[in-house]
DOZA-131873 format. One line per 2 residues: their letters; for each residue x, y, z of C-alpha. Coordinates in steps of 0.5 Angstrom, whole numbers, plus 500, padded with zeros to 3 digits. Layout:
BEGIN
a) X/Y/Z | ...;
***
This chain:
BEGIN
mn) 309/365/623 | 314/361/627;
dv) 319/359/622 | 325/355/623;
vi) 330/359/619 | 336/354/617;
ea) 342/355/612 | 341/351/606;
vh) 347/349/601 | 347/347/594;
dd) 354/345/591 | 358/351/591;
ks) 353/357/593 | 349/358/599;
it) 342/359/600 | 341/362/607;
dy) 334/364/611 | 331/358/608;
pi) 324/358/612 | 321/351/614;
hp) 315/351/619 | 316/347/625;
nr) 309/344/624 | 312/341/617;
lv) 312/334/617 | 318/331/614;
fh) 319/323/612 | 324/318/612;
ws) 323/310/610 | 327/305/614;
pt) 326/297/613 | 320/294/617;
sr) 326/290/621 | 328/296/624;
rq) 322/298/627 | 323/296/634;
qi) 330/299/634 | 327/306/632;
ee) 321/305/637 | 326/304/642;
rg) 332/309/640 | 329/313/635;
lr) 333/315/628 | 340/314/630;
ir) 346/317/626 | 352/312/624;
sl) 347/306/624 | 349/300/620;
sl) 347/301/613 | 343/295/610;
ha) 345/298/603 | 352/300/604;
pi) 359/299/608 | 359/305/611;
ry) 355/308/617 | 353/315/615;
pm) 354/321/620 | 347/323/618;
vc) 339/321/618 | 336/324/611;
fa) 329/326/610 | 325/328/605;
pd) 319/333/604 | 314/328/602;
pl) 313/320/602 | 315/319/595;
sa) 321/323/595 | 323/320/601;
ws) 322/313/598 | 326/315/591;
ms) 332/316/596 | 332/310/600;
gg) 328/304/599 | 326/305/592;
tf) 333/306/590 | 336/299/591;
vi) 333/292/593 | 336/289/600;
dg) 335/281/600 | 330/279/606;
ed) 327/286/607 | 320/286/604;
sw) 317/291/608 | 319/298/609;
dl) 316/303/614 | 315/311/613;
wg) 317/315/619 | 315/322/620;
vy) 318/327/624 | 316/335/625;
ag) 321/340/623 | 321/343/630;
dl) 323/336/633 | 329/336/630;
ry) 332/340/636 | 339/341/633;
gf) 337/344/627 | 338/341/620;
ev) 341/342/613 | 337/343/607;
ip) 339/341/600 | 335/344/595;
nd) 333/342/588 | 335/346/582;
da) 329/350/582 | 330/352/590;
ti) 325/347/592 | 327/342/598;
re) 330/336/596 | 333/333/602;
lr) 334/335/610 | 340/332/613;
vy) 340/331/620 | 347/330/624;
rs) 344/328/630 | 340/322/632;
vp) 333/324/633 | 330/321/639;
ad) 324/316/639 | 319/321/642;
av) 320/325/636 | 319/319/631;
hl) 312/317/628 | 310/311/624;
vg) 306/314/619 | 305/307/615;
sr) 308/301/611 | 309/299/604;
sa) 312/293/601 | 319/293/598;
***
């Protein structure tokens, strides 16, 4: 098996050798109004957030669509945004690595990528209403 081995961090303790298979799809939700930008430029770190006054230095992914929704579109309402797109990226396409944030039971809660993900690595999976 060709696992990508990365380091996971959980509070003040470290978990190392956390295997993520390169063919594993991870998920990110974004407002549909950003679709053209994502198709052209990919998922960009430091993009202007629609829900916070900061530019995050990362792109966050979850291991499944429902978990990704609970970390993004499912947590807040944005006026004028009535549709969200689900994007998938294969772990092997996260070329510069990522950080895994685990749940207390050591399952994956979140993957954080600290470099932009190019458009050719980002795949539109589907859309949903807000």
